[in-house]
C-alpha positions as CSV (number, residue, x, y, z in Angstrom):
1,M,-15.5,-5.2,-38.6
2,L,-12.9,-5.0,-36.3
3,T,-13.1,-4.2,-33.0
4,D,-10.8,-2.0,-30.4
5,Y,-9.3,-5.3,-28.8
6,Q,-8.7,-6.8,-32.5
7,L,-7.1,-3.6,-33.8
8,L,-5.1,-3.6,-30.1
9,I,-3.6,-7.5,-30.5
10,D,-3.0,-7.3,-34.2
11,L,-0.9,-4.3,-33.2
12,H,0.7,-5.4,-30.2
13,R,1.1,-9.2,-30.7
14,P,4.0,-9.3,-33.2
15,A,5.9,-6.7,-30.6
16,E,8.3,-8.5,-28.4
17,R,6.7,-6.4,-25.9
18,Q,3.4,-4.3,-25.3
19,G,5.2,-0.8,-24.1
20,P,8.4,1.0,-23.3
21,G,11.1,-1.2,-21.3
22,G,13.8,-4.0,-22.8
23,D,15.1,-6.9,-20.8
24,A,18.1,-4.2,-19.5
25,E,15.2,-2.9,-17.5
26,S,13.5,-5.8,-16.0
27,K,16.8,-7.5,-15.1
28,R,17.9,-3.7,-13.1
29,A,14.3,-4.3,-11.5
30,M,15.4,-8.1,-10.4
31,E,18.4,-6.7,-8.9
32,L,16.9,-3.7,-7.1
33,A,14.2,-6.0,-5.6
34,G,16.6,-7.8,-4.3
35,L,14.9,-11.6,-5.7
36,D,16.0,-14.7,-3.9
37,R,18.0,-16.6,-6.0
38,S,18.9,-19.3,-3.4
39,R,15.3,-20.9,-3.9
40,Q,12.5,-21.5,-6.0
41,L,10.1,-18.6,-6.6
42,K,6.2,-18.3,-7.0
43,I,5.6,-15.7,-9.2
44,A,2.5,-13.8,-10.6
45,D,3.5,-11.9,-13.3
46,V,-0.4,-9.4,-13.8
47,G,-0.6,-8.0,-17.0
48,C,1.9,-10.0,-18.8
49,G,1.1,-9.1,-22.7
50,T,2.9,-11.5,-24.9
51,G,5.7,-12.6,-22.2
52,A,8.8,-10.8,-22.6
53,S,9.0,-10.3,-18.8
54,T,7.6,-13.1,-18.2
55,I,10.2,-15.5,-20.5
56,L,13.3,-13.4,-18.7
57,L,11.9,-14.2,-15.2
58,A,11.6,-17.9,-16.2
59,K,15.6,-17.6,-17.6
60,E,16.8,-15.8,-14.7
61,L,15.2,-17.1,-11.8
62,D,13.8,-20.7,-9.7
63,A,10.5,-20.0,-10.3
64,D,7.1,-21.1,-11.2
65,I,5.2,-18.2,-13.0
66,T,1.3,-17.4,-13.5
67,A,1.2,-14.8,-16.2
68,V,-1.9,-13.5,-16.2
69,D,-3.3,-11.6,-18.9
70,F,-7.0,-10.6,-20.0
71,L,-6.4,-11.4,-24.2
72,P,-6.1,-15.1,-24.8
73,E,-4.0,-14.2,-28.0
74,F,-1.5,-12.5,-26.1
75,L,-1.3,-15.9,-24.1
76,D,-1.6,-17.9,-27.0
77,E,1.7,-15.9,-28.5
78,L,3.6,-15.8,-24.9
79,Q,2.9,-19.9,-25.0
80,T,5.0,-20.0,-28.2
81,R,7.7,-17.7,-27.2
82,A,7.8,-19.8,-23.7
83,N,8.3,-23.3,-26.0
84,D,10.6,-21.5,-28.3
85,H,13.4,-20.2,-25.2
86,G,12.7,-24.0,-23.3
87,V,11.0,-22.6,-20.6
88,A,7.1,-23.2,-21.0
89,D,7.2,-25.8,-18.6
90,R,8.0,-23.5,-15.7
91,I,5.1,-20.5,-17.1
92,T,1.7,-21.7,-16.4
93,T,-1.2,-18.8,-18.2
94,L,-4.1,-17.6,-16.6
95,N,-6.4,-16.0,-18.8
96,C,-8.2,-13.2,-16.6
97,S,-8.4,-9.4,-15.9
98,M,-5.9,-8.0,-13.4
99,D,-9.2,-6.4,-10.8
100,G,-10.7,-10.4,-10.6
101,L,-7.5,-12.3,-10.1
102,P,-8.5,-15.6,-8.3
103,F,-5.8,-16.6,-6.3
104,T,-5.8,-17.0,-2.4
105,E,-3.9,-14.7,0.7
106,G,-0.5,-15.3,0.8
107,E,0.3,-17.5,-2.6
108,F,3.2,-15.8,-3.9
109,D,6.6,-14.7,-3.1
110,V,6.5,-12.0,-5.9
111,I,3.6,-10.3,-7.9
112,W,5.3,-8.7,-11.1
113,S,3.4,-6.3,-12.9
114,E,5.4,-4.4,-16.1
115,G,3.9,-1.6,-17.2
116,A,0.5,-2.6,-16.3
117,I,-0.8,-1.5,-13.0
118,Y,-1.8,1.5,-14.1
119,N,-4.7,0.2,-16.2
120,M,-6.7,-0.1,-12.9
121,G,-5.0,2.6,-10.8
122,F,-1.9,2.1,-9.1
123,E,-3.6,2.4,-5.4
124,A,-6.0,-0.2,-6.5
125,G,-3.6,-3.1,-7.9
126,V,-1.3,-2.5,-4.4
127,S,-5.0,-2.9,-2.5
128,A,-6.3,-5.9,-4.7
129,W,-3.0,-7.5,-4.9
130,R,-1.4,-7.3,-1.6
131,G,-2.9,-9.6,0.3
132,F,-1.7,-12.3,-2.5
133,L,1.7,-12.1,-1.5
134,K,3.1,-14.2,1.4
135,P,4.0,-12.3,5.0
136,S,7.9,-11.6,3.2
137,G,6.4,-11.3,-0.8
138,K,7.6,-8.5,-3.0
139,L,5.1,-6.9,-5.2
140,I,7.1,-5.1,-8.1
141,V,5.9,-2.8,-10.3
142,F,7.1,-0.7,-12.6
């Protein structure tokens, strides 16, 4: 018998993205956020799914990215895709819930969450995650 999670995984795993939007929207968000392209950034992509935005961030920016999702099957797919795109060495996957992130205070330059923060609630997400940002860090959610 299939579980609800298995149905979710089977439905979304082959899709490039698990929600609306595309590369153009993600690039526009990078532009509007004014991400610093002159130095290496440490980024957490929370609720990364199968990694469409993670891979784009790795291609567009000089970044060390931690890709977080609670479904290990999505992270496996992300690793395969990152290998195919030649950016796997810049991405580390982390299987955990977005409401229990094991990060330290001030660890990241950027926390990126594309189409996922609503899972724990916008206010709860902002409150829980902002401490993980460096003083000049940016929380980018949409």
